[in-house]
N, C-alpha and C positions, 0 to 999 in steps of 0.2 A: 459208520462208514459203509457205503455201498459201492457197487460196481461203477456207478456214474461218477463217484468221487475220485476214482483212480485215473491217473493220467498215463495210461499205457498207450504208446504209439501203435497204430495198426501195422501189421506185417504187410510188406509189399509182396508181390508174387515172387520176386527175386529172392527176398529174405526167406520166404517159405520154402522155396526150392532148395536154397542153401541149407536150411535147417534139416530138411528131409535127407539130403545127401549126407550131411554130417551124422545124422542118426543111423543111417544105413551103414556108413563106413565104420562107425563105432561098434555096431552090432557084429560086423564081419571081423573086426579086430579082436572081438571077444570070442570068435568062433561060432557065433549064432547066425547061421545062414538060414533064413526063413523060406526063401524060394529062389527060383532061377532069376527072378528080377533083381535080387541082391547081387548076383554074380554079374549080370548085365551092367548094373549101376557101377560096380567096382571096375569092370573093364572100361567103361566109358570115362570113369574118373581118371584112369591112367592114360586116356586118349589113344588107346590102341585098338586096332581092328581085331576081329576074332583070330585071324591067322597070326598076327603079331603077339597077342596075349598068350595064345596056346604055345607058340615057340618059346616065349619067355619063361613059361611055367614047365616047359618040356613035357607037354601033353598033346594029344592029337586034337585037331580042330573038331573032330567028331565028338570027342569026350566033352569039350567045352560047350558045343551046341547042345548036347544032351543035358548038361547042367543048366544052361541058360533057359532051355525050353521045359525044364522040370521033369524030364524023362528019367533022369538019374540024379542022385545026390552025391556030392563029393564026400570021400571018406576021410579018415584021420590024417594021413600025410597030405592029402590034397587040401584039407581045411587049414593045415599048418601053412602051406604055401599061400593060400588066399589071405590068411591073417597077415603074413609078411607083406604081401602085395598091398594090402590096405594101409599098413603102417609105413611102408617105404615105396611109394609109387615110382620114384625116380630110379630105384634099383631095377624094378620091373621094366621100365622104359629102356634102361641101358641093356638089360638082358635081351630085349627085343631088337637091339641094334640102334636105338635112338640115344643121342647124347643130349640129356636134359639141360646141361650147362652151356652157357654161351661160349662160343669159340674164343680162345685167347689169341690176342695179336702177338706175333713174334717179331722181334726187331732184327 
């Protein structure tokens, strides 16, 4: 059997981007932040601005920008917060003042 015999569908660009995001998120959940790009990816995954994400984590926007731009690395407690954010993005959205659940109709 050779590579030509395998019927593996080609990844679409969308599939590839999803796979990369999932890999990055998994790494962050494990506490392995490789660069500021990982933090940018996590923040974008939560669909929050820098200001909103910083407010949710109770850090300054300046600190967040330093992490995202690679000037500083998050330390132990900050890494714990980022791990929680990766596992529970809805909690982070709520902490930033966003309600991720649809509004319930009242009678």
